[in-house]
C-alpha positions, 0 to 999 in steps of 0.5 A: 457932757462930751461923753453924751454927745453923739457924732452926726452924719459925716460932712460929705452927706451934706455938702458933697455932690457925689454923695448926694448923687449916690443918695439920690440913686440908692435911697431917694429913688427907692423911697416914697416921695410925697408929691402933692394933694390928690385933689390939687392934682385933679385926681380926687374929689376936693373935700371928699378924697375919693379918687376920680376914674380916668383922671391923669397928671404929669408930675415932677419927682426927683428930676423925672416927669411921671405920669399918674392915672386913676384907672376905671376901677379907681386904682392908681397907676404911675409910669415914667413919661417916656415912650418905649418907641423913641423916648419921646414924652407922652405928655410934654412936661418939664419935671420942674414945671407945674403938674399938668392935669387932665381927663385921660383914657389912654396915653398916646405919644404925640410923636408916632402915636404909640398908645398905652392903656392906663396900666401901661400896656402897649395897645397900638403901634401904627404900621408895625404889623408883622414886625413882631412887636410884642405889647408885653415887651413894650409896656411903659416903665412902672413907678410905685404909686399910692395914696395916704392922708390925701396925698399922692405918693410915688416911688420911682424904683418900685423894685426895692423898699418898704411898702407905703403902708409901712412908711406911713404907719407911725404917722397914721397911728398918731394922726388917726383922728385928724381928717387928713384925707378930706382937708383942703389947701387954704394957703400955700407958699414955696421956698427955695432953700440953699440947704441939704434936705437932711439939714431941713429934716433934722432942724424940723425934728428937734427943738433944741434951737427953738429958744434962740431961733423962734421967740414968737413960737416959744411964746406960744409954746413955752415948753419949746424954749427949754429945748423941748426935752422930755416932752410927751410927743404922743399926747402932743405939746401944750400951748401957753395958758388960754391958747389952743392952736398955732396962730399968733394969738393961740386962738381961732374962730375956726372950730377944732376937727370934730374927731380929736380927743381932749388933748389934741383939741388943745395941743400940737403934734408934729410928724416927719414921714421920711424922706419928704413930708413934714406935718404939723398938726394943730386943732383946726389946721395942719401945716404940710411941708413937702421937701423936693431935694434938688442938689447937695445944697438946695431944697425946694419946700412946698408949704400948704396949710390944710383946713376943713372944707366947711371952714373954707366955704364959710363966708369970709374965710381967712387963713392969715391968722395961721399963715402969719405965724408960719411965715415968721417961723418958716423964715427963721428956720430957712435962714438958720438952715442956710447958715448951717449949710454955709458953715458945713461947707467951710474947710473948718467944719469936719464933723458935727455932734448931737446933744442929748436934746437932739435925740430925735434928729438921730433918726436921720442916721437911723433912716439913711445909713441902713438904706445906703448899706442895703442898696450897696449889697443889692 
């Protein structure tokens, strides 16, 4: 058995503030962060997914305030919320605060009225005539921006890293029949979890813990009780007899998404789009968990249950059957993740190990370590 165990990431990656700062600057800033639903940010039409020209938002990402806009031709543009003149914010916004959404045609600094178009170009700098202010030299600092699955994605350092298409390709392929772009939020919850974001991602990516931690979940999905070894994740995971979705009863009055295949109408699928989006797809709703890394030992988690627009518009729409199960499972997961973080912080903890059933958790090493190495050599 000992020969089958594999070493986890070294302790410092979970508990050391210096290691977190290195990871933040060299990996997270160059990765695609899932920021939120486009329609919730006012950038897209609810239930349709089409971007709305001349809409803008100030959003917080990894401690930075970012301006996002839909241009007149329907393109997405994003820039740091920092005027190139004296550094004032173009939109007064705390990164940790809720997004600010509004119609926008230009970004104008409220300090000295330097004005930029939605592509970030300087178009007006009052009282600087004859001073040689070159607009091209004073453009806003760009941020990578894209859309997939009805979500806004940002990459704070657009100079290095994979494209958004590459980052989401596996999830796009496996969830291609789920109407992610047009789903709407029917329930939301926010959690501040005292654990490193990687502890949460690793916990999501394995079910070795499901038997001891999630009795309600394993009654719904008996295969999870045995550690979820050798399951067919491509087809999805079967529920107990007579159950077909993620609710306490395993049933719902809501109809399955119409384009699903026969397996997807009765099975569950899970995806992790590194580093910040966890998706759990049931036949009639999708649970989306957006991770916001805040410190070496703290992560904010935004949980949103997404439903078909016509279901939300039905009289008496009630998401509580799905929310009830997720509230139970979430509380169990966050508690065990916080316990792991406390244990890892002990002087007695040196290194962790992955058992064979945790093979999927090794993805965190495969994803993180090459990126740390690549950026060290950049």
